[in-house]
C-alpha positions in Angstrom: 0.0 0.0 0.0 2.8 2.4 0.9 4.5 1.5 -2.3 1.5 2.5 -4.4 1.1 5.7 -2.4 4.8 6.5 -3.0 4.5 5.7 -6.7 1.5 8.0 -7.0 3.3 10.9 -5.3 6.3 10.3 -7.5 4.2 10.4 -10.7 2.5 13.7 -9.5 5.9 15.2 -8.8 7.3 14.1 -12.2 4.3 15.6 -14.0 4.6 18.9 -12.1 8.4 19.0 -12.9 7.6 18.4 -16.5 5.0 21.2 -16.6 7.4 23.6 -14.8 10.2 22.7 -17.3 7.9 23.3 -20.2 7.0 26.7 -18.9 10.6 27.7 -18.3 11.5 26.6 -21.8 8.9 29.0 -23.3 10.6 31.6 -25.4 10.9 34.9 -23.7 11.4 38.3 -25.3 12.7 41.2 -23.1 11.3 44.4 -24.5 11.9 48.0 -23.2 9.3 50.6 -24.2 10.9 54.1 -24.3 8.6 57.1 -24.6 6.0 59.3 -23.0 2.3 59.4 -22.3 1.6 57.9 -25.8 3.2 54.8 -24.4 1.9 54.7 -20.8 -1.7 55.7 -21.5 -3.8 52.7 -20.6 -0.7 50.7 -19.8 0.4 49.7 -23.3 3.5 47.7 -22.2 1.4 45.7 -19.7 -1.2 45.0 -22.4 1.4 43.6 -24.7 2.7 41.4 -21.9 -0.8 40.2 -21.0 -1.5 39.3 -24.6 1.5 37.0 -24.6 0.6 35.1 -21.4 -1.1 32.2 -23.2 1.1 31.9 -26.2 4.4 30.2 -27.1 6.4 33.4 -26.6 6.3 35.4 -23.4 6.9 39.1 -23.9 8.4 40.5 -20.7 8.0 44.3 -20.8 9.5 47.3 -19.0 9.1 50.9 -19.7 11.1 54.2 -19.4 8.4 56.9 -19.9 8.0 60.5 -18.8 5.1 62.6 -19.9 5.8 65.0 -22.7 9.4 63.7 -23.2 11.2 63.4 -26.5 14.2 61.1 -27.4 16.4 64.2 -26.8 15.2 64.2 -23.1 15.9 60.5 -22.8 19.3 60.8 -24.4 20.4 63.8 -22.2 18.8 62.2 -19.1 16.8 65.3 -18.4 13.3 65.2 -16.7 14.5 62.3 -14.6 14.6 59.8 -17.5 16.4 56.5 -16.9 16.6 55.1 -20.4 20.4 55.0 -20.8 20.7 53.5 -17.4 18.3 50.7 -18.3 20.1 50.1 -21.6 23.5 49.8 -19.8 22.3 47.5 -17.0 19.9 45.1 -18.6 19.9 42.9 -21.7 17.0 43.6 -24.1 15.8 41.8 -27.3 13.9 44.8 -28.5 13.8 48.5 -27.6 10.7 50.4 -28.7 11.0 54.1 -29.2 8.1 56.5 -29.1 9.3 60.1 -29.8 7.3 63.2 -29.0 4.2 63.5 -31.1 5.2 66.9 -32.6 8.9 66.3 -33.0 8.8 65.5 -36.7 6.9 68.7 -37.3 8.4 71.2 -34.9 11.9 69.8 -34.2 12.8 67.7 -37.2 16.6 68.0 -36.9 16.5 66.6 -33.3 14.1 63.9 -34.4 16.7 62.7 -36.8 19.7 63.3 -34.5 18.4 61.5 -31.4 16.7 58.7 -33.4 20.1 58.0 -34.9 22.0 58.2 -31.6 19.6 55.7 -29.9 19.5 53.5 -32.9 23.3 53.1 -32.9 23.5 52.7 -29.1 20.8 50.0 -29.0 22.5 48.0 -31.8 25.9 48.1 -30.1 24.2 46.6 -27.1 23.0 43.6 -29.2 19.4 44.7 -29.1 17.1 45.6 -32.0 15.4 49.0 -32.1 11.8 49.5 -33.2 10.3 52.9 -34.0 6.7 53.5 -33.1 5.1 55.7 -35.7 2.9 58.2 -33.9 -0.6 59.5 -35.0 -2.2 62.9 -35.7 -4.0 65.0 -33.2 -7.8 65.1 -33.3 -7.6 68.8 -34.2 -5.3 68.2 -37.2 -5.6 64.9 -39.1 -3.3 66.4 -41.8 -0.3 65.8 -39.5 -0.2 62.1 -40.4 1.3 62.5 -43.9 4.4 64.2 -42.6 4.7 61.9 -39.6 4.5 58.8 -41.7 7.0 60.0 -44.3 9.5 61.1 -41.5 9.4 57.7 -39.8 9.5 55.6 -43.1 12.4 57.6 -44.4 14.6 57.3 -41.3 13.6 53.6 -40.9 14.9 52.9 -44.4 18.1 55.0 -43.9 18.9 53.1 -40.6 17.5 49.7 -41.7 15.4 49.8 -38.6 11.9 48.5 -38.2 9.1 51.1 -38.1 5.7 49.8 -36.9 3.0 51.9 -38.7 0.8 52.6 -35.6 -0.3 56.0 -37.0 -1.2 54.7 -40.4 -3.3 51.8 -39.0 -5.0 54.1 -36.6 -6.0 56.4 -39.4 -7.6 53.4 -41.2 -9.4 52.5 -38.0 -10.9 56.0 -37.8 -12.1 55.9 -41.4 -13.7 52.5 -41.0 -15.3 53.3 -37.7 -16.1 57.1 -37.6 -18.7 56.2 -34.9 -15.9 55.4 -32.4 -14.0 58.0 -30.5 -10.4 56.7 -30.3 -9.2 59.8 -28.6 -9.2 60.3 -24.8 -8.6 64.0 -25.5 -7.0 65.9 -28.4 -4.1 63.4 -28.7 -4.0 60.6 -26.2 -5.3 57.1 -27.0 -8.4 55.6 -25.4 -8.5 52.1 -24.1 -9.7 50.8 -27.5 -6.9 52.6 -29.3 -4.2 51.3 -26.8 -5.5 47.8 -27.3 -5.0 48.3 -31.1 -1.4 49.5 -30.6 -0.7 46.5 -28.3 -2.1 44.1 -31.0 0.3 45.6 -33.5 3.3 45.0 -31.3 2.1 41.5 -30.3 1.7 40.6 -33.9 5.1 41.9 -34.9 6.8 40.1 -32.0 5.2 36.7 -32.4 3.3 36.5 -35.7 0.8 34.4 -33.8 -2.9 34.5 -34.8 -4.8 37.1 -32.8 -7.9 34.9 -32.6 -7.2 33.8 -29.0 -6.5 37.3 -27.6 -9.1 38.2 -25.1 -11.1 41.4 -25.1 -10.5 41.5 -21.4 -6.8 41.7 -20.6 -5.6 41.2 -17.1 -2.4 41.4 -15.1 -1.7 40.7 -11.4 -0.6 43.0 -8.6 2.1 42.2 -6.1 -0.4 40.2 -4.0 -1.4 38.0 -7.0 -4.8 39.7 -7.3 -6.2 40.3 -10.8 -6.1 43.8 -12.3 -8.0 44.4 -15.5 -6.2 46.3 -18.2 -9.0 46.4 -20.8 -12.8 46.0 -20.9 -13.4 46.1 -24.6 -16.6 44.7 -26.1 -16.1 41.5 -28.0 -17.3 43.3 -31.2 -14.7 46.0 -30.9 -11.9 43.5 -30.1 -12.8 41.5 -33.2 -12.8 44.5 -35.4 -9.4 45.6 -34.1 -7.9 42.2 -34.5 -9.2 41.8 -38.1 -7.8 45.3 -38.9 -4.3 44.3 -37.7 -4.4 41.0 -39.4 -5.3 42.6 -42.7 -2.5 45.1 -42.5 0.3 42.4 -42.7 2.4 43.7 -39.8 6.1 43.0 -40.4 7.6 40.4 -38.1 10.4 41.9 -36.1 12.3 38.6 -36.2 12.1 38.4 -40.0 13.1 42.0 -40.4 16.2 41.6 -38.4 17.3 38.2 -39.8 21.0 38.3 -40.8 
């Protein structure tokens, strides 16, 4: 009898060890999001991480964000930014850069200068930079043409991946004019942040978006659930279809040797 009890316990422990081993063998991407309020509104990095929880690749995210900051601020370490410290002290697979929303229009020379400086720095660290194309203000949709061209041009020059968040957002607004994607004149709503997260998740994994829940969760330090999104199923489906149809470039494929 004791032999059978011992055997049962042994089998349970072996199965548990196998499950833990499988979990630890799941691919993990370490991603640093650098930016400002366009990044931290509605917890974009945490949404991306939450989307990856059930997949074959876990995206572990951190952020270096200060409201209203530009890449110049992050480079010069003004406004209490810690980006260069994080780049020096941790290993990253990808570093996502969100520059100030007006920098391509009002400060183009510094847009080019500090994008190039960070691009070179990240690549010397063995990580891969990604530029997050921003979007127009509600008060001026005409901004997007200049923003898009600026990001596409510098991405080509540096051979760096640009994710077309602004362009996809413009399509979303045209297809769903009934939806307010702006929290104010410029910041994203929960729906819009979910859209941005889908774009990053798709680029990082190329997994189907079908299994991504309309309700994303994370856990606090006590293990309690915290909800990151409460989208309707219909809105979630629309945004997932939109991203799938835009053929988002796979980051891994872009940076293949």
